C-alpha positions as CSV (number, residue, x, y, z in Angstrom):
1,Y,-20.0,-18.3,11.9
2,L,-16.7,-17.1,10.3
3,K,-14.8,-17.9,13.5
4,K,-16.2,-21.5,13.3
5,V,-14.9,-21.7,9.7
6,I,-11.5,-20.7,10.9
7,E,-11.6,-23.4,13.6
8,L,-12.4,-26.0,11.0
9,T,-9.8,-24.7,8.4
10,P,-7.1,-22.8,10.4
11,D,-4.7,-22.7,7.4
12,S,-7.2,-21.1,5.0
13,P,-6.2,-17.6,3.9
14,V,-9.7,-17.1,2.4
15,A,-11.4,-17.8,5.8
16,Y,-9.2,-15.2,7.5
17,R,-9.8,-12.8,4.6
18,N,-13.5,-13.2,4.9
19,L,-13.4,-12.7,8.7
20,G,-11.2,-9.6,8.3
21,H,-13.5,-8.1,5.7
22,A,-16.6,-8.8,8.0
23,Q,-14.8,-7.3,11.0
24,A,-13.8,-4.2,9.0
25,T,-17.3,-3.7,7.8
26,E,-18.6,-3.8,11.4
27,G,-15.9,-1.3,12.5
28,F,-13.7,-3.7,14.3
29,H,-10.5,-2.4,12.7
30,T,-7.9,-3.8,15.1
31,E,-9.4,-7.3,14.7
32,A,-9.7,-6.9,11.0
33,I,-6.0,-6.0,10.7
34,T,-5.1,-9.1,12.7
35,A,-7.2,-11.4,10.5
36,L,-6.1,-9.9,7.2
37,T,-2.5,-9.9,8.3
38,T,-2.9,-13.6,9.0
39,A,-4.5,-14.1,5.6
40,V,-1.6,-12.4,3.9
41,R,0.9,-14.6,5.7
42,L,-1.1,-17.8,4.9
43,S,-1.3,-16.8,1.2
44,G,2.4,-16.0,1.1
45,G,1.6,-12.5,0.2
46,Q,0.1,-13.6,-3.2
47,D,-3.5,-12.6,-2.7
48,A,-4.0,-9.1,-4.2
49,L,-7.5,-8.8,-2.8
50,T,-6.5,-9.6,0.7
51,L,-3.6,-7.1,0.5
52,H,-6.0,-4.4,-0.9
53,L,-8.5,-5.1,1.9
54,L,-5.7,-4.8,4.5
55,A,-4.6,-1.5,2.8
56,R,-8.1,-0.1,3.1
57,V,-8.4,-1.0,6.8
58,L,-4.9,0.5,7.5
59,A,-6.0,3.7,5.7
60,D,-9.2,3.8,7.7
61,T,-7.2,3.7,10.9
62,G,-4.9,6.5,9.8
63,N,-1.9,4.3,8.9
64,I,-1.6,6.0,5.5
65,Q,2.0,5.1,4.8
66,D,1.5,1.4,5.6
67,A,-1.6,1.5,3.5
68,I,0.3,2.8,0.5
69,T,3.0,0.2,0.9
70,T,0.5,-2.6,1.2
71,D,-1.5,-1.3,-1.8
72,Q,1.7,-1.1,-3.8
73,Q,2.4,-4.8,-3.0
74,A,-1.3,-5.6,-3.9
75,I,-0.9,-3.9,-7.3
76,R,2.3,-5.8,-8.0
77,V,0.5,-9.1,-7.3
78,A,-2.6,-8.2,-9.3
79,T,-0.4,-7.2,-12.2
80,A,1.5,-10.5,-12.1
81,Q,-1.8,-12.3,-12.1
82,N,-3.1,-10.1,-14.9
83,N,-6.2,-9.1,-12.9
84,A,-7.0,-5.8,-14.7
85,R,-10.2,-5.1,-12.8
86,L,-8.5,-5.4,-9.4
87,M,-5.5,-3.4,-10.7
88,Q,-7.8,-0.5,-11.5
89,T,-9.5,-0.7,-8.1
90,I,-6.2,-0.8,-6.3
91,N,-4.7,1.9,-8.4
92,A,-7.6,4.3,-7.7
93,H,-7.3,3.7,-4.0
94,L,-3.6,4.1,-4.1
95,M,-3.8,7.4,-5.9
96,S,-6.3,8.6,-3.3
97,L,-3.9,7.6,-0.5
98,V,-1.0,9.4,-2.2
99,Q,-3.0,12.5,-2.4
100,Q,-4.0,12.2,1.4
101,N,-0.3,11.7,2.3
102,K,0.9,14.9,0.6
């Protein structure tokens, strides 16, 4: 279903974000990274939730440093958008990643 949505709206970052989230949930991490990276590109890097989802998948695949960098970008975007709830979620994940990376 989500792939059909992308066929119909190939320039939609939300469609790619939703596909990437579904793929990550099902354990298809490589595909999820591809979809979420596309969503980040299509959003101009201005979607904090997409960046955070990408960071989570990167962390799940052992790419801790890339996950940290991506979550740092996500928190900057969430802060600029004054999204306090998302900032808290991202910050908690970021702190966890920093601890893992020690």
